[in-house]
C-alpha positions, 0 to 999 in steps of 0.5 A: 908139172915138169919132169925132174929127170927125164927130158931136155926141158927137165930142172935137171937139164936145166940146171945141171945141163945133164938128162935122161933120153925120154922113152915115148910112153907114159911111166918107165919103159925099160929098165935101164931108164929105171936104173939111169933116174935111179942114178941121179936120184941116188946122186941127188942124195948123196949131194944132199940137194935135188929140184923140184917140179918148178926146178928150185933147189931143195934139199934132198932129205932120206924121206923124198929120196925114198919116194923118189926111188919108190915112184920107180916102182910105179912108173915100171909098172905101167910096162910090165910086172916082169920090170916092176919086180926089176925095178923093185929089186934095184930100189932096195938096192939103192936105199941100201946101199945109196947108190945103184950097182955099179955095172948097171949103173955105168951102162945106164950112164948111156942114157944120159945126154948132157945139153953143155959143158957143165953137163959133161962136168956133171955127168964126170962126176956122177962117174967118179962118184960110181966108182967110189 
């Protein structure tokens, strides 16, 4: 199954030209990585569209938004209880406000890599959206 947000071959990389740099191992290994993925999930929800695992564009419902954010908690739990708790708080914030805390998200954007000019444009749109 193809990753939606992480890695050069992810759906976001292929369709948007932008992806979250993948760390070795399974799950989410750092809080910044969780924030970067949560930022893209929230951005998908904001624009009301996303990609499935086959990289086909689909609508982003509130239910799918919540499922993807909750999945981050499970992935973080594969590394440590402390990371899982931090991600749980992040997810609650994202569900309540529709985006991660601005300062955290802007810091985590360093984990996003643009593959193309289109990816750089998408990254600029995400920065503007976070600053609203």
